[in-house]
N, C-alpha and C positions, 0 to 999 in steps of 0.2 A: 248632739246626736251624730254618730258616725254614718257616713254614706257608704252604702254597699258598692264596692268597687267592681264586682262582677255584674255584667249586664244580664238582664232578664233573658231567660231562654238559653243562656250559654251553659254548656255542659263540659265537664272535664273528661277527656278521652282516657280510657284505660289502656295502658301499654300491655301488649301480650307478653307472657313470661318467656316464651321461646318463639321467635318469629318464623323459623322454618327448621326442618330437620337437617338441612344442609350444614348447619353450624354445629351439629352434634359431633362429638369426638368418636363415637361408635355408631356404625350404621344401624338403623332401627331393625328389630326382628320382624319377620313376616307375620308371626303370631305370638301372642303372649302365652306363657305356660304357667301353671300354678307355682312351680318353684321360682320363676322369675318374678311373679307378682309378690310372693312372700319376701324375696330378697329386696325388691323395691320398697315394700312396706317397712322393712327393718332399716334400710338406709335412710328413708325419708323421716322416720321417727327419730333416728339418731341425729340427723341434721336439725330437726325441729327442737330437740332437746338442747343442742348447742346454742341455738338462737334464743330460746326463751330463758335459759339460765343466765344469759348476759343481762336480762331485764328483771331477774329475781322471781321469775314465774316458773310454772311447771307445765308439762304437757302429758296428756293421756290419749290413748286411742290408737289410731292407725288401722282401724277396722276397714276391711275392703267390702265394697258393696257394688251392686250392678256390674258384676264381672262379665265381660264379653271378651273371650280370649282372642277374637279376631280384631277388636277395635280398641278396647280400653276398659277401665274400671274407675270407680269413685273411691276415694280414701278420705277418711275424716279424722281430724284431730281436735281435741278440746284443750284450750289453753286457759289457765286461771291462776289465781293466787293460791299457793299451797296452804293447806291447813296444818295443824301440828303433826299429823301423821304423814305429811308429804303429799297426800291425795288432794284432788280438786273437789270442791263441794259439788255434790250431785243432787239436784232436787228430786230426781227419780228415785235415787237410793233412799233419801230421807223419807219420801212418801211411802216407799215399799216397807221400810222399817216400822212405820206407824201402822200400816194396814195389814201386815203379814199375818199376825195371830188370828184375826177373825176369819181368814181364808185358809187356815190350817197349816200355814207355813211359819218358819222362824225368820226373824229379821236378818239372821246371818245367811239365809238362802239367796239373798240378792247376789247375782253373778254366778250362782251355782250352775253346773252343767248336769244334764241328765240325758239318757238315751231313750228315744221313742221312735217307733217305726223304723228302726235300724239307723237312725241318724242322731247326732249329738246336738242338743239345744242348750242355750244359756238363758237364764231368767233375767229379764231386764226391767220389768215394771209391773205394777198392779194398777188396773183401771176399774174402780168400783162402779163406774157408770155402765159397764158391760157385765151384767150379772151372769150371763151364760158363759162368757169367755173372758174372765177378768185378768188372766195372767198373760202378759206379753213376753214372748221369748224371741230369740233370734237363732237361726240355724248357724252353728259354729263354722261350717264349711264355707259359707258365702255371705253371712250376715243378714240374710233375708228374714224379715219379721213374720211371726205367726202369733195367733191367739189360742190359748188353751183353757179348758175348764180347770178350776182350782183343784177339784178332786183328782183329776188325771195327773196333774203335776205332783201332788202329794204322793200318789201311788208310785209314780216313776221314781221319785226321790227315795221313798221307802224301799223299793225293790233294789235300787242301786246300793243302799246301805246294807241289804241282806235281811231286812225285817220280814217276818212272816205274818204276824198278826197286827192288830191295831195298837 
């Protein structure tokens, strides 16, 4: 039996990615702007793609969230083994495809955008445990999550397609 070389209670310290802004090549901006955030998102996604491809993986995402133009934002990427179509397996998408028809949606509606209340939303999941608001969406502009009734989402999609009747 091998002996654990690390002493009990000993923790490994995490190194900060950037210790201070004084090492930055460009002085930091006073405030973030939407175009700057989008440029950062694109640059970070490109950098992530370069890194994961060296390991035979793929990356998706780069969605911004919790945007505070005075201080910062969160950005998320999902790294995984690519499937035949090059995409990463998504349990939310698989669940959506199984549950879509009983809620009046098509499996292909996953990720689809629609306009409601003057804003664009993207369909991201179905939660059958929420009978009143089972459809999870995110606002395209900032990635904030919302819940919608299935009937409303079906109507918004039909209106976007130009359907008049049922």
